[in-house]
Each structure stands twice: as structure tokens, then as C-alpha cells.
C-alpha positions in Angstrom: 95.9 125.8 98.0 97.1 122.5 99.9 96.6 119.1 98.9 95.4 116.2 101.2 94.2 112.8 100.3 90.5 111.9 100.6 89.6 108.3 100.6 86.0 107.0 99.5 85.4 103.7 101.3 81.9 102.0 101.5 81.5 99.7 104.6 78.8 97.3 105.8 77.5 99.0 109.0 78.5 101.7 111.3 80.3 99.3 113.8 82.8 98.5 110.9 83.3 102.2 110.1 83.9 102.9 113.7 86.4 100.2 114.1 88.3 101.3 110.9 88.3 105.0 112.0 89.5 104.3 115.4 92.4 101.9 114.3 93.4 104.8 111.7 93.4 107.6 114.4 94.9 105.6 117.1 97.8 104.9 114.6 98.0 108.6 113.6 97.5 107.6 110.0 94.5 109.8 109.3 93.2 113.2 110.7 89.4 112.8 110.3 86.9 110.3 109.1 83.4 111.2 108.2 80.7 108.3 108.0 77.4 108.8 106.0 74.6 106.6 105.6 73.9 105.4 101.9 71.7 103.1 99.9 73.8 101.2 97.2 72.3 99.6 94.1 74.8 97.3 92.5 75.2 93.5 90.8 76.9 90.7 92.7 77.3 87.4 91.4 74.6 88.0 88.5 72.2 89.2 91.1 70.8 92.7 91.7 71.4 94.2 95.1 69.8 97.1 97.0 71.8 97.4 100.5 72.3 99.8 103.2 75.8 100.7 103.6 77.8 103.4 105.1 80.3 105.5 103.3 83.6 106.6 104.9 85.2 109.9 103.8 88.9 109.7 105.4 91.3 112.4 105.4 95.2 112.1 105.4 98.5 113.2 103.8 99.8 111.8 100.7 102.8 110.5 102.8 100.4 108.2 104.9 98.1 107.1 101.8 99.6 103.7 101.1 99.7 102.7 104.8 96.0 103.8 105.1 95.1 101.8 102.2 96.7 98.7 103.5 95.1 99.1 106.9 91.7 99.6 105.4 92.0 96.3 103.3 93.2 94.1 106.5 90.2 95.7 108.4 87.5 95.5 105.9 84.7 92.9 106.0 84.2 92.9 102.1 86.0 90.4 99.9 86.2 93.0 97.4 86.2 96.5 99.1 86.3 99.7 97.1 89.1 101.8 98.5 89.0 105.0 96.3 91.3 107.8 96.9 91.8 111.2 95.3 93.5 114.6 95.9 91.3 117.3 97.9 92.5 120.9 97.8 92.0 122.4 101.1 92.6 125.7 102.9 95.9 126.4 104.6 94.7 126.2 108.2 92.8 122.8 107.5 95.9 121.5 105.9 98.0 122.4 109.1 95.4 120.9 111.3 95.6 117.6 109.5 99.4 117.7 109.6 99.2 118.2 113.4 96.8 115.2 113.9 99.2 113.0 112.0 102.4 114.5 113.6 103.9 115.7 110.5 104.8 119.2 111.5 
């Protein structure tokens, strides 16, 4: 199996997810972004919160991961955004598609 990088990034609304996705796609830093609606429970400044958010699942190659992370941090509206990343094993045809999208062929 081939490995890509999967980012996990909660954002405040769909428009923010679209803005980040479009920027990363236009700059050929990612192959794809999926956006899922979510309800988040957390404590912020000693206060319990229950907010609607959107979760971005962003797919790229390891060579682009640092650039992707930096761009997300610049574009993100949160003062303390979660920018998580992990390896994801994928089938060869999908891996080749990701490389094509990012021009790494």
C-alpha cells in the first residue's frame, strides 16, 4: 500500500472550509478535501461549549504536508486551530490520482 497524509481540521463554518479548500487546491498542495458537519463539545476559557463546526479531511502527499499545515494556519479563523495529520494507507490507483492532482508524477 501507498501512504498519503490525511489532515483533520475543524473549522467554524462551511464558508471557511470552502476558502481553505479552494486555496489549497488552486496551489496544487492537496488532491482533495472532504467536509463533514459536526457538533463539538469542549471547554474554552473555563466555559463549557457546544458548537456546530465542520470537519475538514484533507488529502495530500508527505512532501506537501508542511506547506499545507502553514497555509491552513494562515487562513484559519481560530486563534488555536487543531491541525492534525496522520498517515493513511491507500490503494495504488488512488495514490497515483493524488500524485497527479498535486503534479508529483
